[in-house]
N, C-alpha and C positions, 0 to 999 in steps of 0.2 A: 385361218382364226388362229391368233397366237395363244400360247399354254404358258403355265406358270413351269418355272425352273427345275423344281424338284418333283412334285406330284402330277406333272402335266395337266394342270386343271385348265379349261378353256375359258378364256376370257371374254366377256360380253364387249363386242367392239361397237364403236360410236356409229349411233344412226341403227345399228342392227334390229332387223326385224325378227319378230319373237324371241325377246332376250331372256324370256320365261325359261325357254328350252334350254337355252345355255346353262342359264343358271341352274336349273335343276340338274342337269348331266354333272355339273360341278360339285353340287353338293351329294350326289349320287357317289362319285368316287371319292369324296372325302370321307362319306360313311363306309365305302370299301375299305381305304385304306388307314384311317385312324383308328386305334386299338383294335389292331390286324388281329382276330384270332381265326385261326385256321381249322376247318372240319379235318382235313387229312390232306396228307402229301405223297399219297402213295398211289393214286390213281392218274392213268396216262388217256382216260376216255371219261366224258361226263357222268356223273351219276345218275340214276334214273329217276328220282325223285327229289330235285334239289327244292330247299325251301327259300323264299324271299329273303334275300340279303347273306345266305350262306356263301363260305368263302373257300377255296381251294388254292392250294399251290400245284400247278401242273405237273406231274412227274415227266421228266424229261427223256427217261429211257426205260423201257422201248420207248420209240417216237410216238407221239401223242395222235391218237385218232378221232374220228368224227368232228365235231363242233369245236374240239379242243387243238386240232391239229395245227402245227405251227406256232403254238403257244407253250411250249416247253419252258418250266421254271417260272411262268408268270403267274400273277394272281388272278383266279378266277372268280368271279363274285355273281350269283344269279341275281338279276332285279329286272322286275316287270317282263318277266317271262322270256329273258335272254342273258345271253353271258357277255360280261361285261370284263375285259382283261385289261390289268395292268402290268407294265414291265417294270421289273425291279430295279432299284439303283442301290450301289453301295452302300451299307449302313441302315437298310431298311431291316426293323424288327419283326418279328412273327411269332405269335403263341399257337403252338400245334396243340389241339383240344385232346384228340385222341392218345397223344404220346405224354403229355404234360411236360413240355420241352420248348425252351425260348430258340428260336433259330435267327439268323441273319444272313443277308445278301453280301458275298465279298466281292462281288464284280463276276464272278463265273460260277459261283455254287452256293446253295443254302446251307449254311454250317451252323454247327453249335454256337450259341451267341458268344459264351465265355471264350471259344476259341478266335471268334473274331476281334474280341477286345485284346489287344496288344498292352494295355498299362491300366492299373488303377492307382490313382495317386492321392494320397492324403485322405484316405479314408479314417474315421475315426471309430468305429464300430465293424466288426466282421465277426459273424457266427455262423458256423458250419456244423448243421444239424442241433443248433442249441443258442441261446440269446446271449449274447455279448452283453457287457456291462462297463460301467466306468472303470470296476478296479481289475476287469480280466476283458479290456476289449477286442482283444482277439481272441475267441471261444471256438472249442470244437469238441465235437460229441459223435465217435466214429471208434471203429475197432482196430482199424489198421492204417498206418501212413506209409507213404514210399517216396524216399527222395532218391533222384536217379541222377548221377553226373551227365553233363551234357558232354557228348563226344568231340571227338575233334573234327570227325567228318560231318557233325551237325555245326561247326564253328565255334565248340568250346574247347577246353583244354583236357578234358576226361577227369579231372580232378573234382571232389565236392568237399566244401569246407564249409562249416558253419561257424560263424562272425558272431561274436556277442561282446559289447563293451559297456564297461560301467564309468559313472561319472569321476569317481575316485577310488584312491586304494582303500579308504574307510568305508566304503559302499560294499554291498554283497552281489556278486554276479554267481548264480549258481542252478544246476537242476535239483529241485526240491520233488521227491518221490513221495507221495500220499497213499494213505488207505483210507477210503471213505472221507476224503477231504483233511485227513490227520498227517502231519508230516512223519516219515518214517526212517527215510534216508536224504542225504544233501550233498553234492559233489559241487565244487566250484571255490570261487575266492570270496571266502566269507569273512568280510571284517579288514583283511589286509590282501596283499597279492601273491601270497602263498597258495599253493593248492590245499585244499582241505576235503576230506571224506568224514561225515559223520552220520550216525545213525540215534534212532529215539525208540524208545518203546509206547510214546502216547504222544510225541508230537510237542510237548513241552519240554523233556528233560533230555539234553542231547549230550552223546559221547563221542569225542573226537577219536578216531581210531588210526587215522594216517593223516600225515602232513608232509608236503614236500616245499622243502626250502627253497625258494626261486632264485635265491643268489649263489647258491653252492650244489643245489641238485639233491641236496641230500634226505632221505626220507628217515621221517621218526615216526613211533607209533606213541602218542601221548596215553594212551589209557594203559597200555601194559609195558611202556617203556620199551627203549631199543628200537632200531640198532643203534648202538652208539655212536656218538659223532667222534670220526679219527682226526687226530691231530695231525698237522702237515708242517707244525713247527713248534717249539719251546713256546709253553704258555704260561703266563702268570695270572693268580687270582690274588686279588687287593681284599683285605680284611682291615676295617676299621671301625672305631667306637661310634662313629657317627654315619655308617653305612647303613644298609637295608639288604635283609635275605631275599627281598623281592627283586634287588639289582642281578645286573649279568656278573658283577666283579671283575669284571676284564681291564679297569681302568682306575687310578689311583685318584678319585675322588667321590665325596658325600653321596653324590647321584649316581655313582657306578659301583662302589665299593660294597661288600658284602658286610655283614654286620657280626655274624658269629663265625668261629674258625670251624666249626661242626659242618654249618652251610657249604664252606669252602672244600672241606673233606669228601662231604656227598656228592657235589659237584664234579671232583676230580677223578671219584670213583666212578660215576656214571659215563665217563669218556673212554675211548679206545686211545692211549696214549700212542700207542705205536711203539717208535723208537724215540720218542721225544720226551723231555723235561717238563713235568709240571712243578711250579712254585706256588706255594700260597704264602703271600707277604703280610705280614701281620704289622699294622701301625701302631704306635706308642699307645700305652692305655691298658685298663684292666679290663679283662675277657672274666666272666663267671661261668662261663657253661664248661663242661666238662668235653674232653674230646677223645671220641671213640673213633680208632682208625680201622680202615675196613679195606677188603679185597679190592683191586682195580686191576685193569689189564693194560700191560704195557712191560716194556723191558726196561725202564730206569724208575728207581725209586721215587715216589714225590718229595719234595722240600718242604717243610713247615719252619718259616724263619722269621725271626723279628728284627731287632736292633744289634747289628754287629758291633757296633760301637760300646753300647751301652744295653747289654739284655736285660738288666732290671728295668727298662723302661716299659717293656713288654710283658704284663704280667698274667699269667692264666693261674688264677686264684677260685679254687673249685669248694664247695661245701659236701661233704658226704658223698664223696665218688673221688675214683682215680682222676687226676689232673688230666693226664693222657695215655691213654690205654689201649694196646694192641692185643686184641686176644683173637688172634686167626687172622689180622687183615693185612698179612703181606709184610713187605720191607719198606719201611719208609725213614726219614731223615728229619730230625729236629735239631734246631740250633739257634741260638742267638734271642733266648728269652728266659723267663723266669717263672718257674711253677711253685705253687704252695696250696695247701689243701688244709681245711678245719674238719673237726667232727669225725671224719674217717676218711681213707683214700690215699694211696699212693700217689708219689709224684711223676713217676715215669714207672710203667706198667707193661710188662710183654710176658704173653702165655699163646704159645702157637704161631707167634709172629715175630718179626725182627725191628729192633730200632736201634739206629744210629744216631748219637747224640755227641755236640760237642758246642764250647761257648755258652753254656746252660748254667744258668744258677739255681741252685737246689734251696729252696726259701723252708718255712716250715713247714712240717708233714705231722698230719695226723695218724698216720703210719709210717710207712717205709719212704726212704726217700728215691731208691732205686728196687723194683721186686721183679724177680723174672721166675716164672714157672712152666712147668711142662716142657714143652721143646722149645719155649721162648729164647729169645736173645737179646740182650742189651749191650749196645758194643760204644765204648767211647773213643770216636775218632778223631779226637781233639781235645785240648784241656777243659776242664769245668770248674765250676765253684760250689759252694755251698756256706749258705748263710741263716740257715734257720735249723732248727731242731726236730729230731724224727728217730723214728727206730734204728736207723742204720740202712745198709744197703744188704741185700740178700737175695741169693739164688736158690730157689727151692727147685731142682731140675732145671734144664736148659743150660744155657752160658751167660754168664756176665762177666764183661772184657773190659779192664780199666789199665792193661798193661800199658807201663810207659808213658801214661799221662800225669799231670799235675792238678791236683785238686787245691785249689785257694780258699781256706776257711775264712769265715769273717762271723762277728757277732757272738764268738766261743759256742758255737754248737755241741749240742750234747746228743751222745748216742743212747737212746731210750733203751734199747736192746743190746745191740752189739753193733759196732762200725761195720766190719765184712764178716757175712755170715754165708756159709754153703750147707745144704742139708738135701736129703731126698735124691741123691746121686747128681747133685748139679756142679757144675764146674765154675769156680769163681777165679779169673785170671787177673791177679793184683800185684805182679811183678815189676821191678823196673819203675816204680812210680815215685813221684814228688809230693811233697805235702808243705804247702806254703801256710804258715802260721797255723801249723799241725799241732804245736802245742798248747794251744787255747781250748784244744777239742777235750771233751770229760766224757765218760761212760766205757764199759768194757770194750775192748778193742778188736776182739773177733770171737766167732763161735763155728765149731765144725760137727756135723753130727749126720746119724742115718744115712752115710756112704758119701755125703758132701765133701768136695774136694776144694781146699782153699791154698791157691797156688802164690806165694810172695818170694819163692827163691832167695830168701833173706837168710834162712837159717835161725832166725830170731824175731818171729812176728809179734811178740809182746812189747818190742822197742820199735818195730819198723812202722807198725799200724798207729795211727793216732788215737790217744784215750787213756786214761788214768786207772785203768783197770786191766789186768791182765785177761785174755780170753780162755776158751775151754773146749776140750773134744769132750762134750757133754756124754755121749753113750759109748765112747771109745771106737766107734766107726768111721769116723771123719778122716781126711788126712789135711794135714797141713805142713807145709815145708816153709 
């Protein structure tokens, strides 16, 4: 009698007598093997009171006995008062009722069904302990997970890497940590290809606490600032009247240059200049924002410069504030520009900080042209010009150094208080100077008081210093030579 290839079901042969017997035998085998639910797989001898249709897998060890002898690992079904045995083939599945387990025959043993499956491909949903959905097609509800590297002995390389890839730089690839499904922390490539670490108190407001630049490997802390970017070469920041403070400032174009000098100063002061020079290059035009110089980290003083050939093309014009002020901001260099103020404010002011300047045009001032206080230092490292009225130049403590320089006057400027003033133990060094068009200047030439020292080395300050009125040692405590 021939049988089917997979379940060994007997066929009815041509001209067979009693074909109904063969058919019934076939149906019994189908009833045994289809939707195969096993009562138990831990017996090696028949149970005492089997029920019609119940099925067992005969335990192979120890050796089966009784009517099950010789049928280890076979499917044993109780039918019509007797045992029917089926020999399993690789790939057969069975559900073991008393264990709640799905098992499979791998050709030599009954094993966990998932162990027998070597691949699951193109599944659209998978839920472990929970229900997956289209938003979360892979979902798991559990308390622990374990990932172990496949060892070299097992055919692996002993390493374990998690690989995730996003579509493009503008997309997000991250690990999102939640509290009751509300975000609290996120780590990954969020919106670009730099590494970001963010935290949130409520899942809506986020603070970026760490950023790692993918191009340089440098770490920054956006919320609290620092560590500072360290320069590896000299750097120039550009400022233009058509720029934007949202730009980088690193190129001399409207799309890259900064709009205000103050933003450039703040940017430089956020750097670690190391041993390199930072220069702020200002384009032609008028800038109305006051410039406050600040402390920085580095060995060389930053330079703020305008138009070397025509300084008056770059104008810092400020209302009710000092045009350029250094109040404890370290040592800076200013050159190639014009300053002017209205209402109040000096043109160049230094207190507890130092400013070197050259090729500067001192325009109209609502206060002093140059003002030095405390331990501040104002030092002319080159010649400069004066084209506007003001109170004059004063050293109220500290040191004002103009020695050996030439001042070129234009527009007949007026000293509103006195040209060269020294007070409060300040030292004003003005020897060896040259004054071009000095004869056009009017107002008192000098004043020394409260221990101030005015050094001209001229022997005759009332003829040496430009102006049309003699100076005075107001309280007799000043020193003038």
